[in-house]
C-alpha positions as CSV (number, residue, x, y, z in Angstrom):
1,M,-11.6,5.4,-43.9
2,P,-12.5,8.7,-45.6
3,A,-11.2,11.9,-43.9
4,S,-14.7,12.8,-42.8
5,G,-15.1,9.4,-41.2
6,R,-11.9,9.7,-39.3
7,A,-12.9,13.2,-38.1
8,N,-16.3,11.8,-36.9
9,A,-14.5,9.0,-35.1
10,L,-12.2,11.4,-33.4
11,A,-15.1,13.6,-32.4
12,F,-16.9,10.6,-30.8
13,R,-14.0,9.8,-28.5
14,Y,-14.8,10.5,-24.9
15,L,-11.3,10.3,-23.6
16,K,-7.9,11.6,-24.5
17,P,-5.4,8.8,-24.6
18,A,-1.9,9.3,-23.3
19,G,-0.5,7.7,-26.5
20,R,-1.7,7.5,-30.0
21,R,-4.4,5.0,-29.2
22,A,-6.4,4.4,-26.0
23,T,-5.3,1.3,-24.1
24,Q,-7.7,-1.2,-22.5
25,Y,-6.8,0.4,-19.1
26,E,-7.8,3.8,-20.3
27,E,-11.0,2.6,-22.0
28,L,-12.2,0.7,-18.9
29,T,-11.0,3.2,-16.2
30,L,-11.4,6.8,-17.5
31,H,-14.8,8.4,-17.0
32,T,-16.6,5.4,-15.5
33,Q,-17.9,8.1,-13.1
34,W,-19.0,11.2,-14.8
35,S,-18.4,14.6,-13.3
36,P,-19.7,18.1,-14.0
37,K,-16.1,18.8,-15.1
38,T,-16.4,16.2,-17.8
39,F,-19.8,15.0,-19.2
40,A,-22.4,15.4,-16.4
41,T,-23.4,18.8,-17.7
42,Q,-26.6,18.7,-15.8
43,G,-24.7,18.3,-12.5
44,W,-24.2,15.3,-10.3
45,F,-26.6,12.5,-10.8
46,S,-26.9,11.6,-7.1
47,P,-25.8,14.4,-4.7
48,D,-26.4,13.7,-1.0
49,S,-29.1,15.4,1.1
50,K,-26.9,18.5,1.5
51,G,-26.2,18.8,-2.2
52,R,-22.6,17.4,-2.0
53,G,-21.7,15.6,-5.2
54,V,-19.8,12.3,-5.6
55,W,-16.5,14.2,-5.4
56,D,-15.7,17.5,-3.7
57,E,-12.7,19.7,-4.3
58,S,-12.5,20.4,-0.6
59,S,-11.6,16.8,0.1
60,T,-7.9,17.5,-0.3
61,R,-5.4,20.4,-0.4
62,L,-4.0,19.1,-3.7
63,K,-5.1,20.9,-6.9
64,A,-5.1,19.8,-10.5
65,S,-6.2,21.3,-13.7
66,D,-7.3,17.9,-15.0
67,W,-7.6,15.0,-12.5
68,W,-8.2,12.7,-15.4
69,G,-4.8,13.4,-16.9
70,Y,-3.1,10.9,-14.5
71,R,-2.1,7.4,-15.5
72,D,-1.3,4.5,-13.3
73,P,2.2,3.1,-14.4
74,S,1.0,-0.5,-14.0
75,Q,-2.3,0.3,-15.9
76,Q,-4.3,-2.0,-13.6
77,W,-7.9,-2.7,-14.2
78,F,-10.1,-5.3,-12.7
79,R,-9.3,-8.4,-14.8
80,P,-5.5,-8.2,-14.8
81,Y,-5.6,-7.3,-11.1
82,V,-7.6,-10.4,-10.2
83,E,-5.3,-12.5,-12.4
84,L,-2.2,-11.0,-10.7
85,Q,-3.5,-11.7,-7.2
86,T,-4.8,-15.2,-8.1
87,K,-1.2,-16.1,-9.1
88,S,0.0,-14.7,-5.7
89,E,-2.5,-16.8,-3.8
90,Q,-1.6,-19.9,-5.8
91,A,2.1,-19.4,-5.0
92,I,1.3,-19.1,-1.3
93,E,-0.9,-22.2,-1.3
94,L,1.8,-24.2,-3.1
95,A,4.4,-23.1,-0.6
96,I,2.2,-24.1,2.4
97,R,1.2,-27.4,0.8
98,G,4.8,-28.2,-0.1
99,A,6.1,-27.3,3.4
100,R,3.3,-29.4,5.0
101,R,4.0,-32.4,2.8
102,A,7.8,-32.3,3.5
103,G,7.3,-31.6,7.2
104,L,9.3,-28.4,7.0
105,F,7.3,-26.6,9.7
106,A,9.1,-28.9,12.2
107,G,12.3,-27.1,11.3
108,L,11.2,-23.8,12.7
109,S,13.4,-22.7,15.6
110,R,11.4,-22.4,18.8
111,G,12.2,-18.7,19.2
112,W,11.1,-18.0,15.6
113,A,7.8,-19.8,16.2
114,R,7.2,-17.4,19.1
115,I,8.0,-14.4,16.9
116,L,5.5,-15.6,14.3
117,A,2.9,-16.3,16.9
118,D,3.2,-12.9,18.6
119,Y,4.6,-10.4,16.2
120,Y,4.0,-11.6,12.7
121,S,0.4,-12.4,13.6
122,A,0.0,-8.9,15.1
123,Y,1.1,-7.4,11.8
124,R,-2.4,-8.1,10.4
125,F,-3.8,-5.3,12.5
126,P,-1.9,-2.4,10.9
127,E,-2.6,-4.0,7.5
128,Y,-6.3,-3.9,8.2
129,G,-6.2,-0.4,9.6
130,I,-4.5,0.8,6.5
131,F,-7.2,-0.9,4.5
132,L,-9.8,1.1,6.3
133,A,-7.9,4.4,5.7
134,L,-7.6,3.6,2.0
135,C,-11.3,2.8,1.8
136,Y,-12.0,6.5,2.7
137,A,-9.2,7.8,0.4
138,Q,-10.4,5.9,-2.7
139,R,-14.0,7.2,-2.1
140,E,-12.9,10.8,-2.0
141,A,-10.2,10.8,-4.7
142,L,-11.2,13.3,-7.3
143,S,-11.3,11.1,-10.4
144,D,-11.9,7.5,-11.2
145,V,-8.4,7.1,-12.7
146,V,-6.9,8.4,-9.4
147,G,-9.1,6.4,-7.2
148,T,-8.7,3.0,-8.9
149,P,-5.1,2.3,-7.7
150,L,-6.3,3.1,-4.2
151,V,-9.2,0.6,-4.5
152,F,-6.7,-2.1,-5.5
153,Q,-4.3,-1.2,-2.7
154,S,-7.1,-1.4,-0.2
155,L,-7.8,-4.9,-1.5
156,D,-4.1,-5.8,-1.2
157,K,-4.2,-4.8,2.4
158,V,-7.1,-7.1,3.1
159,R,-5.4,-9.9,1.3
160,H,-2.2,-9.4,3.3
161,S,-4.1,-9.4,6.6
162,Q,-6.0,-12.6,5.7
163,A,-2.8,-14.3,4.5
164,I,-1.3,-13.8,8.0
165,A,-4.4,-15.2,9.7
166,L,-4.4,-18.2,7.4
167,C,-0.7,-18.8,8.0
168,M,-1.3,-18.8,11.7
169,M,-4.1,-21.4,11.3
170,E,-1.7,-23.6,9.4
171,L,1.0,-23.3,12.0
172,E,-1.5,-24.2,14.8
173,E,-2.3,-27.4,13.0
174,M,1.4,-28.3,12.3
175,I,3.2,-27.2,15.5
176,P,2.1,-28.6,18.8
177,G,1.2,-25.8,21.3
178,F,1.4,-23.0,18.7
179,T,-1.2,-20.2,19.2
180,D,-1.5,-16.6,18.1
181,Q,-3.7,-15.6,21.0
182,R,-1.3,-12.9,22.1
183,A,-1.5,-11.1,18.7
184,R,-4.1,-8.6,19.8
185,P,-2.5,-7.8,23.2
186,V,0.8,-7.4,21.4
187,W,-0.8,-4.9,19.0
188,M,-2.6,-3.0,21.7
189,E,0.2,-3.0,24.4
190,D,3.6,-4.1,23.3
191,P,6.0,-1.1,22.9
192,V,7.3,-2.5,19.6
193,Y,3.9,-1.8,18.0
194,Q,2.6,1.3,19.8
195,P,4.1,3.9,17.4
196,S,2.7,2.0,14.5
197,R,-0.7,1.8,16.2
198,E,-0.6,5.5,16.7
199,Y,0.3,6.0,13.1
200,V,-2.7,3.9,11.9
201,E,-5.1,5.6,14.3
202,L,-4.0,9.1,13.0
203,L,-4.5,7.8,9.4
204,L,-8.0,6.8,10.3
205,A,-8.7,10.2,11.7
206,C,-7.3,12.0,8.7
207,R,-9.8,13.5,6.3
208,D,-7.6,14.6,3.4
209,W,-7.4,11.7,1.0
210,G,-4.2,13.1,-0.6
211,E,-2.6,13.3,2.8
212,I,-3.6,9.7,3.5
213,L,-2.0,8.6,0.2
214,V,1.3,10.4,1.0
215,A,1.4,9.2,4.6
216,I,1.0,5.6,3.5
217,N,2.9,5.3,0.3
218,L,5.6,8.0,0.7
219,A,6.3,7.4,4.4
220,Y,4.9,4.3,6.1
221,E,5.3,1.7,3.4
222,P,9.0,2.5,2.6
223,L,10.1,3.3,6.1
224,V,8.1,1.0,8.3
225,A,6.5,-1.8,6.2
226,G,9.7,-2.4,4.2
227,L,11.7,-2.6,7.4
228,I,9.6,-5.0,9.3
229,T,8.6,-7.3,6.4
230,R,11.7,-7.5,4.3
231,E,14.5,-6.7,6.6
232,F,13.2,-8.5,9.6
233,F,10.6,-11.2,8.8
234,V,11.9,-12.3,5.4
235,R,15.6,-12.3,6.4
236,G,14.8,-13.8,9.8
237,A,12.6,-16.6,8.3
238,A,15.4,-17.6,6.0
239,H,17.8,-18.1,8.9
240,N,15.3,-19.8,11.2
241,G,13.9,-22.7,9.2
242,D,10.8,-20.9,7.9
243,P,10.1,-21.6,4.2
244,V,6.6,-20.1,3.9
245,T,6.8,-16.5,5.4
246,P,9.2,-15.3,2.7
247,V,6.8,-16.5,-0.1
248,I,3.9,-14.7,1.5
249,L,5.9,-11.5,2.0
250,E,7.3,-11.6,-1.6
251,T,3.7,-11.1,-2.8
252,V,3.4,-8.3,-0.3
253,A,6.6,-6.7,-1.6
254,A,5.4,-6.9,-5.2
255,D,2.1,-5.2,-4.2
256,R,4.0,-2.5,-2.2
257,E,6.3,-1.8,-5.2
258,R,3.3,-1.4,-7.5
259,N,1.3,0.8,-5.1
260,M,4.3,3.1,-4.3
261,A,5.0,3.5,-8.0
262,A,1.4,4.6,-8.6
263,S,1.6,7.2,-5.8
264,I,5.0,8.4,-6.8
265,E,3.7,9.0,-10.4
266,L,0.6,10.8,-9.0
267,V,2.7,13.1,-6.9
268,R,5.0,13.8,-9.9
269,F,2.0,14.5,-12.1
270,L,0.4,16.8,-9.6
271,I,3.6,18.8,-9.0
272,A,4.1,19.2,-12.7
273,D,0.5,20.3,-13.1
274,T,0.3,22.7,-10.2
275,A,3.5,24.1,-8.6
276,A,1.8,24.7,-5.3
277,N,1.3,21.0,-4.8
278,R,5.0,20.6,-4.0
279,G,4.6,22.7,-0.8
280,V,1.5,20.7,0.2
281,V,3.3,17.4,-0.2
282,Q,6.4,18.7,1.6
283,D,4.2,19.9,4.5
284,W,2.7,16.4,4.8
285,L,6.1,14.7,4.7
286,S,7.3,17.0,7.6
287,V,4.4,15.6,9.7
288,W,4.4,11.9,8.7
289,E,8.0,11.1,8.0
290,P,9.0,11.7,11.7
291,R,6.1,9.5,12.8
292,A,7.1,6.8,10.4
293,L,10.7,6.9,11.7
294,R,9.5,6.6,15.3
295,A,7.4,3.6,14.3
296,A,10.4,2.0,12.6
297,Q,12.7,2.7,15.5
298,A,10.3,0.9,17.9
299,F,11.0,-2.4,16.1
300,A,14.7,-2.2,17.1
301,P,14.4,-4.6,20.1
302,L,12.7,-7.2,17.9
303,F,15.9,-7.6,15.8
304,D,17.7,-8.9,18.9
305,V,15.1,-11.6,19.7
306,P,15.8,-14.5,17.2
307,E,18.5,-17.0,18.1
308,R,19.9,-16.7,14.5
309,K,20.2,-13.0,13.7
310,P,20.8,-12.4,10.0
311,I,21.0,-8.6,10.3
312,G,21.1,-5.9,13.0
313,F,18.6,-3.2,13.3
314,D,21.0,-0.4,12.4
315,Q,22.0,-2.0,9.1
316,A,18.4,-2.7,8.3
317,A,17.2,0.8,9.1
318,A,20.1,2.3,7.1
319,T,19.1,0.3,4.1
320,V,15.5,1.4,4.0
321,A,16.3,5.0,4.9
322,G,18.7,5.1,2.0
323,E,16.1,3.8,-0.4
324,Y,13.5,6.2,1.0
325,A,15.8,9.2,0.6
326,D,16.5,8.3,-3.0
327,M,12.8,8.1,-3.7
328,I,12.0,11.5,-2.1
329,R,14.9,13.2,-3.8
330,N,13.9,11.8,-7.2
331,L,10.6,13.7,-6.7
332,K,12.7,16.8,-6.0
333,L,11.3,16.9,-2.5
334,Q,13.2,17.1,0.8
335,T,13.4,14.5,3.6
336,P,12.7,16.4,6.8
337,T,14.3,13.9,9.1
338,V,16.2,11.2,7.1
339,G,19.8,12.3,6.3
């Protein structure tokens, strides 16, 4: 191509790729929603009745010189995301079908069946509550490239909630007398879940999308979700004749890892871009980290319930707290409560 042609091609580009060439992720994610800060020079296409645009800088305390400079480490866009979750659902379906064919559900200990009926079934409520909080956050996030990972995480949470409900339906068919009718009362009244319920309700009341992101992915997911899913349900299932729950929760863990990585990279990007963001994120951690620790601590009695106990609460809590502390320190932030 002549030099003039190359110059014209470069001038035509509407995005600045992170590397030498734009990836599919960048081509299909960046600037799908135009802003007056990018190409909508005439202003917002569809402001509301009060003149508020699609995005509003007042939606968060976080600041950025270029909200479109962020890149999701997993580079998810719609097609690969659907393919990824299709594989997860197929794995769950195969695990359930194989367990049903081999009669493995009959091997569940009676105590573990009660835990699944009451406490695992209740876990779909915080998952759905976090979905609702993420719906707000993705709507307010100040660029399409920042909002897209939040869209996918919100879909993850719906999938997790539905997977629990479907698992309970399978167990009702396979285990005589099995019912998850106590799930909602457990969520609403059982002391094990009340700090988590408070956490989710405070998330739903929060109106800073950046704070919601930090509260979920830099506090709740590593300290609470990791504890109850991996350290309790996965380990407990393996010791109590449950072949299906670990498969479901491995897909949940993969989603959690991807979503936390996206948020960690966003926080890193924002702190490098605007130094004041470090103090903002630190302020939020000082509020939400203690709440997450209270929610995690409330699960301690549950670790004593199974007949076959693979791990004690103190060991499980120490494991997730250590991982959490490493994550926060790698961001050069401080853990207000965790040692």
